[in-house]
Each structure stands twice: as structure tokens, then as C-alpha cells.
C-alpha positions in Angstrom: -68.3 -35.0 47.6 -66.2 -32.5 49.7 -67.6 -32.2 53.3 -68.3 -28.5 53.3 -68.4 -28.2 57.1 -64.9 -29.9 57.4 -63.5 -27.8 54.7 -64.6 -24.6 56.5 -63.8 -25.7 60.1 -61.4 -28.8 60.2 -57.7 -28.3 61.2 -55.7 -27.1 58.1 -53.0 -29.5 59.1 -55.4 -32.4 58.9 -56.9 -31.4 55.7 -53.4 -30.8 54.2 -52.5 -34.4 55.1 -55.8 -35.7 53.8 -55.5 -34.1 50.3 -51.8 -33.6 49.9 -50.4 -37.0 51.0 -52.6 -39.2 48.6 -52.1 -36.7 45.7 -48.3 -36.7 46.1 -48.2 -40.6 46.4 -50.5 -40.9 43.5 -48.4 -38.5 41.3 -45.1 -40.1 42.3 -46.4 -43.5 41.5 -47.9 -42.3 38.3 -44.6 -40.6 37.4 -42.7 -43.9 38.1 -44.5 -45.3 35.1 -42.1 -43.3 33.0 -39.1 -44.2 35.2 -40.1 -47.8 34.8 -40.0 -47.5 31.0 -36.6 -45.9 31.3 -35.4 -48.6 33.6 -36.4 -51.5 31.5 -35.5 -49.9 28.0 -32.2 -48.7 29.4 -31.1 -52.1 30.6 -32.6 -54.1 27.6 -32.0 -51.7 24.7 -29.1 -49.8 26.0 -28.3 -46.1 25.4 -30.0 -46.0 22.0 -33.3 -47.1 23.4 -33.0 -44.7 26.3 -32.2 -41.9 23.9 -35.2 -42.9 21.8 -37.8 -42.5 24.7 -36.0 -39.5 26.0 -36.5 -37.7 22.6 -40.2 -39.1 22.5 -41.1 -37.8 26.0 -41.6 -34.0 25.2 -44.3 -35.0 22.6 -46.2 -37.0 25.2 -46.5 -33.9 27.3 -49.1 -32.7 24.7 -51.4 -35.5 26.2 -50.5 -34.5 29.7 -51.1 -30.9 29.0 -54.5 -31.3 27.6 -55.5 -33.7 30.4 -54.3 -31.2 33.0 -56.0 -28.2 31.3 -59.4 -29.8 31.4 -59.0 -31.7 34.7 -57.3 -29.1 36.9 -59.3 -26.3 35.2 -62.6 -28.0 35.9 -61.4 -28.9 39.5 -60.4 -25.4 40.3 -63.9 -24.0 39.1 -65.7 -26.8 41.0 -63.9 -26.1 44.2 -64.8 -22.3 43.9 -68.5 -23.2 43.2 -68.8 -25.6 46.1 -67.2 -22.8 48.3 -70.0 -20.6 47.3 -72.5 -23.5 48.0 -73.4 -23.6 44.2 -73.7 -27.3 43.6 -75.7 -26.9 40.3 -72.8 -25.0 38.9 -70.4 -27.7 39.9 -72.5 -30.4 38.2 -72.7 -28.4 35.1 -68.9 -28.1 34.9 -68.4 -31.8 35.4 -71.1 -32.8 32.8 -69.3 -30.6 30.2 -65.7 -31.7 31.1 -66.4 -35.4 30.4 -67.3 -35.1 26.6 -64.7 -32.4 26.1 -62.2 -35.0 27.3 -63.3 -37.6 24.7 -63.2 -35.1 22.0 -59.7 -33.9 23.1 -58.3 -37.4 23.2 -59.6 -38.2 19.7 -58.0 -35.0 18.4 -54.6 -35.8 20.0 -54.6 -39.4 18.5 -55.1 -37.9 15.0 -52.5 -35.3 15.5 -49.9 -37.5 17.2 -50.2 -40.2 14.5 -49.7 -37.8 11.6 -47.0 -35.5 13.1 -44.8 -37.7 15.3 -42.3 -38.4 12.6 -42.0 -34.7 11.7 -41.4 -33.7 15.3 -38.5 -36.3 15.6 -37.0 -35.1 12.3 -37.3 -31.5 13.7 -35.2 -32.5 16.7 -32.6 -34.1 14.4 -33.1 -37.7 15.4 -32.0 -40.4 12.8 -31.2 -44.0 12.5 -32.1 -46.6 15.2 -32.9 -43.8 17.7 -35.4 -42.2 15.3 -37.1 -45.7 14.7 -37.4 -46.4 18.4 -38.7 -43.0 19.3 -41.3 -43.1 16.5 -42.6 -46.6 17.4 -42.9 -45.4 21.1 -44.9 -42.3 20.0 -47.2 -44.0 17.5 -48.4 -46.6 20.2 -48.9 -43.9 22.9 -50.9 -41.5 20.7 -53.1 -44.4 19.6 -54.2 -44.7 23.2 -54.7 -40.8 23.8 -58.3 -41.0 24.6 -57.8 -43.2 27.6 -54.6 -41.6 28.7 -56.4 -38.2 28.7 -59.1 -39.6 30.8 -56.8 -41.1 33.4 -54.9 -37.8 33.7 -57.8 -35.5 33.9 -60.2 -37.5 36.1 -57.6 -37.9 38.7 -57.9 -34.3 40.1 -61.6 -34.4 39.6 -61.9 -37.5 41.9 -59.7 -35.8 44.5 -61.8 -32.6 44.3 -64.9 -34.9 44.8 -63.6 -35.7 48.2 -62.0 -39.1 47.3 -58.2 -38.5 47.3 -57.4 -42.0 48.5 -59.6 -43.6 45.6 -57.5 -41.5 43.1 -54.4 -42.7 44.6 -55.5 -46.3 44.7 -56.4 -46.3 41.0 -52.9 -44.7 40.1 -51.1 -47.3 42.3 -53.0 -50.1 40.6 -52.0 -48.7 37.2 -48.4 -48.6 38.0 -48.4 -52.2 39.2 -50.1 -53.2 35.9 -47.3 -51.2 34.0 -44.5 -52.8 36.0 -45.7 -56.3 35.3 -46.4 -55.7 31.7 -43.0 -53.9 31.1 -41.3 -56.9 32.5 -43.1 -59.3 30.3 -43.0 -57.1 27.0 -39.5 -55.6 27.3 -37.5 -58.2 29.2 -39.2 -61.5 28.4 -40.7 -61.0 25.0 -37.9 -58.6 23.9 -40.3 -56.0 22.4 -38.1 -53.1 23.2 -39.6 -49.6 23.2 -42.8 -50.7 21.5 -43.4 -53.2 24.3 -42.7 -50.4 26.9 -45.3 -48.1 25.1 -47.9 -50.8 24.9 -47.6 -51.5 28.7 -48.0 -47.8 29.5 -51.2 -47.4 27.3 -52.8 -50.5 29.0 -51.8 -49.2 32.5 -53.1 -45.8 31.9 -56.3 -47.2 30.2 -56.9 -49.4 33.4 -57.0 -46.3 35.7 -58.8 -44.1 33.2 -61.7 -46.7 33.0 -61.8 -47.1 36.8 -61.9 -43.3 37.5 -64.7 -42.9 34.7 -66.9 -45.7 36.2 -66.6 -43.9 39.6 -68.2 -40.7 38.3 -71.1 -42.7 36.7 -71.6 -44.6 40.1 -73.7 -43.8 43.1 -70.5 -43.2 45.1 -69.6 -40.0 43.3 -70.8 -36.8 44.9 -70.9 -35.2 41.5 -72.4 -38.0 39.8 -72.5 -38.0 36.0 -75.8 -38.8 34.3 -75.5 -39.7 30.5 -78.4 -37.5 29.5 -76.9 -34.5 31.2 -73.8 -34.7 29.3 -73.3 -31.6 27.1 -70.9 -29.2 25.4 -71.9 -25.7 26.4 -69.4 -23.4 24.7 -69.4 -20.8 27.5 -68.7 -23.4 30.1 -66.0 -25.1 28.0 -64.3 -21.7 27.5 -64.3 -21.2 31.2 -62.8 -24.6 31.9 -60.1 -24.0 29.2 -59.3 -20.6 30.6 -59.1 -21.7 34.1 -57.0 -24.7 33.0 -54.6 -22.6 30.7 -52.0 -22.3 33.5 -51.8 -26.0 33.8 -51.5 -26.4 30.0 -48.7 -23.7 30.1 -47.0 -25.6 32.9 -46.7 -28.7 30.7 -45.9 -26.6 27.6 -43.0 -24.9 29.5 -41.8 -28.5 30.4 -42.1 -29.5 26.7 -40.2 -26.5 25.6 -37.6 -27.0 28.3 -37.0 -30.6 27.3 -37.3 -29.8 23.6 -34.7 -27.0 23.7 -32.3 -28.9 25.9 -32.4 -31.9 23.8 -32.0 -29.9 20.6 -28.9 -28.4 22.1 -27.6 -31.6 23.5 -27.8 -33.6 20.2 -24.8 -31.4 19.0 -22.8 -33.0 21.8 -23.8 -36.5 20.9 -26.1 -39.4 21.8 -24.5 -39.9 25.2 -25.4 -36.4 26.3 -29.0 -37.0 25.3 -29.1 -40.2 27.2 -27.5 -38.6 30.2 -30.1 -35.8 30.2 -32.8 -38.6 30.1 -31.3 -40.2 33.2 -31.3 -36.7 34.9 -34.8 -36.1 33.8 -36.0 -39.4 35.3 -34.3 -38.5 38.6 -35.6 -35.0 38.8 -39.1 -35.9 37.7 -39.6 -37.5 41.2 -39.0 -34.3 42.9 -41.1 -32.3 40.4 -44.0 -34.9 41.0 -43.7 -34.3 44.8 -43.9 -30.5 44.2 -46.9 -31.1 41.9 -48.6 -33.3 44.5 -48.3 -30.6 47.2 -49.6 -28.0 44.7 -52.5 -29.9 43.3 -53.3 -31.5 46.8 -53.9 -28.0 48.3 -56.0 -26.9 45.3 -59.3 -28.1 46.8 -58.6 -26.7 50.2 -57.5 -23.3 48.8 -60.2 -23.1 46.1 -63.1 -23.9 48.6 -62.0 -21.5 51.3 -61.2 -18.8 48.9 -64.6 -19.2 47.4 -66.2 -19.3 50.9 -64.0 -16.1 51.8 -62.1 -17.8 54.5 -58.9 -16.0 53.6 -57.0 -16.7 56.9 -57.5 -20.5 56.2 -56.0 -20.0 52.6 -53.0 -18.3 54.0 -52.3 -21.1 56.5 -52.7 -23.7 53.7 -50.3 -21.7 51.5 -47.7 -21.2 54.2 -47.8 -25.0 54.9 -47.4 -25.9 51.2 -44.4 -23.5 50.8 -42.7 -25.0 53.9 -43.3 -28.5 52.5 -41.8 -27.5 49.1 -38.6 -25.9 50.6 -38.2 -28.9 52.8 -38.5 -31.3 50.0 -36.2 -29.3 47.9 -33.5 -29.3 50.7 -33.8 -33.1 51.1 -33.6 -33.7 47.4 -30.5 -31.5 47.2 -28.7 -33.5 49.9 -29.7 -36.9 48.4 -28.3 -35.9 45.1 -25.1 -34.4 46.7 -24.4 -37.7 48.4 -25.5 -40.5 46.2 -25.3 -39.3 42.6 -23.3 -42.2 41.2 -25.5 -44.8 42.9 -28.6 -43.1 41.5 -27.2 -42.9 37.9 -26.2 -46.6 37.8 -29.9 -47.6 38.3 -30.4 -46.7 34.7 -27.2 -47.7 33.2 -24.3 -49.6 34.6 -22.2 -50.5 31.7 -20.9 -47.2 30.2 -18.3 -45.4 32.1 -18.4 -42.5 29.6 -22.2 -42.1 30.0 -21.7 -42.1 33.8 -19.1 -39.3 33.6 -21.3 -37.1 31.5 -24.3 -37.7 33.7 -22.4 -37.1 36.9 -21.2 -33.7 35.6 -24.9 -32.7 34.6 -26.2 -34.0 37.9 -23.8 -31.9 39.9 -25.1 -28.7 38.2 -28.9 -29.7 38.0 -29.1 -30.7 41.8 -29.7 -27.1 42.8 -33.0 -26.9 40.8 -35.2 -28.5 43.5 -34.3 -25.7 45.9 -36.4 -23.3 43.9 -38.6 -25.4 41.6 -41.2 -26.4 44.2 -42.1 -22.8 45.3 -42.4 -21.7 41.6 -44.7 -24.6 40.7 -46.8 -24.1 43.9 -47.3 -20.4 43.2 -48.5 -21.1 39.6 -51.1 -23.6 40.8 -52.1 -21.4 43.8 -53.0 -18.5 41.6 -54.8 -20.8 39.2 -56.8 -22.2 42.2 -58.0 -18.7 42.9 -58.9 -18.0 39.3 -55.9 -15.6 38.8 -55.0 -17.2 35.5 -52.9 -14.4 34.1 -50.6 -14.4 37.1 -50.2 -18.2 36.9 -49.6 -18.0 33.2 -46.9 -15.3 33.7 -45.0 -17.6 36.1 -45.0 -20.6 33.8 -44.3 -18.8 30.5 -42.0 -16.2 32.0 -39.7 -18.9 33.3 -39.4 -20.4 29.8 -39.3 -17.3 27.6 -38.0 -14.6 29.8 -35.1 -16.7 31.5 -34.6 -20.2 30.0 -34.5 -19.3 26.2 -32.0 -16.6 26.5 -29.9 -18.6 28.8 -29.9 -21.6 26.5 -28.6 -19.3 23.7 -25.9 -17.6 25.8 -24.5 -20.1 28.2 -23.6 -23.0 25.9 -21.6 -20.6 23.6 -19.6 -19.6 26.7 -19.4 -22.8 28.7 -20.2 -25.6 26.2 -22.1 -28.6 27.5 -21.9 -27.2 31.1 -23.9 -24.1 29.8 -26.7 -26.5 28.7 -26.8 -28.0 32.2 -26.7 -24.7 34.0 -29.5 -22.9 32.0 -32.4 -24.8 33.8 -31.4 -24.2 37.4 -30.5 -20.6 36.6 -34.0 -20.0 35.1 -35.6 -21.6 38.1 -33.8 -19.3 40.6 -34.6 -16.2 38.6 -38.3 -17.0 38.6 -38.1 -17.9 42.2 -37.1 -14.4 43.0 -39.9 -13.1 40.9 -42.4 -15.4 42.7 -41.2 -14.3 46.2 -42.4 -10.9 45.4 -46.0 -12.2 44.2 -46.3 -14.2 47.4 -45.3 -11.4 49.6 -48.0 -9.2 48.1 -50.6 -12.1 48.1 -50.2 -12.8 52.0 -50.8 -9.1 52.5 -54.0 -9.3 50.4 -55.1 -12.4 52.4 -54.5 -10.8 55.7 -56.4 -7.6 54.8 -59.1 -9.2 52.9 -58.5 -7.2 49.7 -58.2 -8.4 46.1 -55.2 -7.5 43.9 -57.3 -4.7 42.3 -57.8 -3.2 45.8 -61.5 -4.1 46.1 -62.6 -4.8 49.5 -63.8 -8.3 50.4 -65.2 -9.9 53.5 -62.9 -11.4 56.1 -63.5 -14.9 57.4 -64.4 -13.4 60.8 -67.1 -11.2 59.2 -69.0 -14.2 57.5 -72.2 -15.3 59.1 -73.2 -18.7 57.9 -76.9 -19.5 57.3 -78.2 -23.0 58.3 -78.0 -24.1 54.6 -74.3 -23.4 54.4 
């Protein structure tokens, strides 16, 4: 479990590295699972296979969204409870989260198997691309229970003070996926179905390992089968706290769905090009997410303990890390765009030209995306769900949706490419205002409603704390 004394007094820099580095590595490695599928399918099944899994990917975010809602929602509440030295509350939260995950996974399996075909037809998919995407979705939704476990238990293990264990499980999962993708897709020529089977087995591997940890003596918040329950009040709290994480994935789903719907009118190659761009930019998104969720236990604990100066230091460090990562990403994409694109497809010069054009516009996105994502997770960590929700949903419905309707009619395909980075920068400006106010509140020890609260220097700890 989290070492309370270290969380209160250890160097923020050391805590930042302890939690953020494994979280970032773990998420990057986990994200590579999707890139691995794209690499093998793109080279074995060509542009049609790549278009198929690109069209399928937004639907898979339903699994990720539910897993994050329960996992990160529970983690944020657990960190706040431990910061208040309320271990019993933390245990109740974890014992309700586990059966909730199982029920959610079963529900996703049923919904996914029934509606995957309808989803693809709504997008306008047809022919071989439809068949490949549908096969991919059917296999993945069949494994929803274990996929949700893997996604949700990862932040809970980090929050239990074991960020390295969470990272090791993810790395092991990716190695399994890499080997199985090679066997199923390249050697056995199973195409997108083989890639989906490999992904389910890999996620199942990490999900089972993480679940076993919580039932073992190594866990700080150890699960006991007799204590597992479904308390409606606790479940509602978990879902409310996790709603911004769900919204983050939903906004990603909507972004992908809307872009792919628009791109289908420009042809299959435009969708394949967007898929390649998505794989490349997912790496930067995962780094940003790693920074954000890695700081969540530090921020949540110290906020709960009313150590606001430590919260401010953690937030500043995370913002600098996001801005630095965005700048490095921009430089890499500016210098090596063609080399990066050829990793996924080296045969089609037309696909290369379309993707290069899109990449040249999209490469500005990382400069703003990290701070926007971090801000949403920060406000979620301190239980300010409404602000976190506004950041995620506002980016999509206030900015992206109108831009996708207006820009393509003026600029054609370039307008589709331009909508996403423009939306990110507009929300970045809004977020800067939120952060400016929040740093003022942290400095003065006041909540957003103006209620006074104790400064860290005013806290007198008892021996039990």
C-alpha cells in the first residue's frame, strides 16, 4: 500500500519518478499492442486490413472507457481516502469495484456481439473491409471481461503502491501479444482475426496476474472473497468519480468516429492514412496519459491530506513534462515523417502522399494535447468531476464537432486533418484559465467556492497519521 509518510514528506521529484515513469512506460507498452496489430496486419493484409482495424478501433474504446471509469474512478477515491487516513473506506471501495468490473465486462460482451455489425454499417463500411473489421470486433468483445479487468486493475495496483508491478504485467502482456501476432498473422496467415485473438490472450494474461495480486498477501488493500459486495451508494460514487475518464475515452471515440465518417467520402486510402497517423500519435497520447495518471496518487493523497503546496509542485512538474514531450514529438514528426509512415506501409506511394499531408497538419497536436489531458485528470483526482467533464466533452462538442462540419467544406481533406489540432489548441487556451485559477486556490488554501481550508503548514499530525 502507499507509504503514507513518504507521500507526505518525500521529495516530489522522487515521487514523480516513482509513479510517473512506470505508469508512462506501462501505458506506452500497452498502447504498442494496438500498434503491433497495425504493423502486422498492415504488412500482411495490406491497406484493406489496416482500414478494417482502423474502423474497428473506436468501438473498442467502449471497453477502455468502462475500464478507466471504474479503475481510475476507484483509484482517485482510494487516494483521497488514504490521504484522510481512512483505510476502511479505501477497502470498501476496492471490494465494490471488483464485482462491478466483472458485471461490466459481461455486459460489454453481450452489447458488442449484438451491435458490432450495426456500428460498422453506420460508418459506411462494406465489402472486405467490413468483413475484416467485424471479425476483429467479434473476437475482442468476446474477451471483454478479462480486457476490462486488465485495464481497470492497472491504476488500482499503482495506487496500492506497486507501480513497478503494474508496469511489469503490462510489459509481459505486450511480449505475449508480439509473439502471438507473429505466429497467428504472419506464420498462420489468420489476418485480422489472428491479431484480435493475440490481443485478447495478451490482455487476459495481464488481467489475471493483476487480479491474483489483489487476492494475495502482497496487496496493501487485499481483497477477501467474503467481503466482495455491490453497494449501490459506493458504486454510484465510483462511477461519478470515474465519469471524466469515461468521457475522455468517449471523446476519443467520437473524434475517431467523426473523422473516419468524414474520411470515408475521400476513399479507403484516406482512412488507412488516418489509421497510420492514429498509431503514431497514440504513442504521444499514451505518454501524456502516463504523466497524468502517474501523478494521480500523489495529487489525490496530498489533496486529501491538505498538503496543497505539494499538490501545486506536482502539478507544475507534470505540466512541464507534458509541454516538453509535446515539443520533442513535434520535432520528431517534423524531421522524420516519411520514415515513420513507411513502418506501417512501404508499398503504396499514393498512401504515403496522403498520410504525409495529414501528418504535416496533425504534428502540431502534441504541443497542446498533453496539458489538456493532464488538466482533466487533475480535476478528476481532486474530485472536481464537473470541471474534468467540461474539458473532455467541451473539446469534442464545443470545438471539434463544428470544425468537422465547417473546415472540410472549405478545405476538403485538409479540413478534416486540421479540425483535431485546432480543437486541441482552443481547449488548451480554456484550460490555461482553469489552471491559473487553480494555482491561486492552492497557494491560498481556498476551494473554488471560496471556502477556507487548512494550509499544509497549519496541519498538526497526530502519531497515528
